Steps between C-alpha positions, in 0.01 A plus 500: 500500500710414810814712498694532828578363847506672833406449865349209706133441568405324826176307543296731719192715484530824299267786433507736205378856473191518284172680439261212488359194683481163347661159475726337249628151446790375303516191278854408607455349851432798727174667603504854619222645714459869479344754743508874540673680783605850582848618597664842487192640333550259201298206382679170536434171326574198722625185332508184706706214359314190605715243312838411635608405143493864396807455274337239275382746243417439138769537237568861394628579150546121442736467802439421870498800732812516725411434856544862602242617246126502570207555269164659556232648276581848378187622681674427831747777438299761306157650466343605174268368234497158338814385683628166378815290510755410766778684679829362629648647816758458772526622856820592665464439876818680602429821314123475546433562128314331219609492143288431188709274283276395214156464351302246297237609247401800700243755383293779654382851455605796726721280710588628848770311692463449874796642692558283803487143635517410864526178699162427653511581870863600468698810583622587150349599173666420174545771243467415131834654404590342166352403166762272361664475156248399229218474756243630258702498178271507199177492705295683248173403666564730795303807392407841625682686778738315729567591867829371641557397863555797722822369661655365171876535488609308192344474155709232328627462148219439247248516787222642287672487154254496217189555722337706230160483658598703801368856449466842667732633763779287648582605857829368625489478877742730691662194658638368172875513465550271196329498163658220305604458137198488268273524807221673302638462146225509235222597746351695220170571683654721764373841399562756766790691664755299702649590837781279628574474878769706670705216636596303192824305495455362149299595196566210263579468134181509279295558818228694310617448146234507233232624745381712211190639670663644815439871455566834658768512767738237633647603840797307633580589860836477669685175506628348827877529526764355506343292221571607143249775424408415139218437258540160339558422133203564276283560814253718313580405143215591256274643765362720224247700707724616786533881477699586803757326725613622844833343597622477865761740629738219581497311178849426361434295190242461229573165336489401138181582312304593808279741315570398138212574264285679758378714216257709706747584771529875516664578836751336730736642767863403506615532866853609584564161663487334158838346392409266218262524204541170328445384142178607324333631822299767314542370145204593286337710766396741229274712726756549777558875526792675659554872450880548554587156635758519785607144580565430873850596624561158653441317177793288397353284223261570215491177301418404145174650354406640838304790345477380142193632328411755769410763244338736756822590681547863405738785563828427675620159603748516793701190570667494846874502555491156648451349149812411299332308212180555305374160401392392152157612385452675833314804364434369151194661345468770767418736222413807707822545697655828408799529724729255684711573808755222520674386818845647565673164501321332206723261311285311253184565294394159376331381180179693401482664842326804346386354170212701356516783750449744215431819700836522678628857470770499774771244571805570714725195540720477812877481469498151646310342208700226330259319267187576299370177357334433168178684424507664844337818361362350173235739368517691822669838501266766377626702201475815699798384698795699371864431482512533876478121514849400603658165554742511797860394448450222751279307252697204362232332293192609307287219362339468156223745429529644850360836378347378176242754362593733792653842497877504464 
């Protein structure tokens, strides 16, 4: 489906990097003659546009192609087996780049994208730097491993969404700075570890959501500053075979649900640069293990259900002094926490914050605490806790059942 607009294509000869010799013809008014050349130790596929009416292409997705869009067989841009369908592209003369903007009934096995395009006889080569929004959205007939262009910079929103036939290892080129929202959502065939490049500006919402076969380790390298250094909402939601995540040292925010229901996740580092753990980030990560969890000192926000259901957090939980509120359901069901070290300036413990934490044996509330909401420690404080549990005079409100079935 045709999805986006960008750049201007001039009528001149072009040549595309490739690994084969052949010829192709189009059914929409242009004939392209192909020959093989060598440049910079790479194979190049030369396309000569012999028809001046190059813009008179067939309709695409039941609508005429805009004049800046051009269409060629998929095989003109990739190598692989059983390549079929058409690809839509644009060239930006000023930036010397090419962008893939859409596709039509494409299929192929073990698809390998060519990386560069150059003007025939010209001074410049054109890097394939972008795969646009929705370019291959729902293309389930692309199967096997996929190799992305070596100089790719942008992977757009929904670029490979639902491409469930892609399998094996996905290698993101080191040049990539943007992985858009839903870029690889529901690519359920990806079944290896994942290493993201070290110059990301943006890792989008749902980027790898429901990639349920990605396994082993996910390594996210440092983000480029001054862009917001964060992992998008639900970026790895329900990636049920990931076991380890390595976060970058400059990350500041893990957004809502980023690792929700990653039930095999056992290990993740929480760098000191981290400031925000948003809603449900680690909710239902039932295998995630921390012995004596010390949350980062720069952390200012731990939002609703952030660690809910993380039953393998053991020993002492230390919450940094930068936190003034503990959000609702934040540590609900963390049934192996034994001790809690609260921040010195804590003011509020919200609803069900420690619901079901039934091994707590030590609680020492700070004198700044003003409110303990309903069911905050419902079925939580272990019966071995003695009368040393004291409520500070600063507390103005205790909600219903705040310590129900807990030691008094």
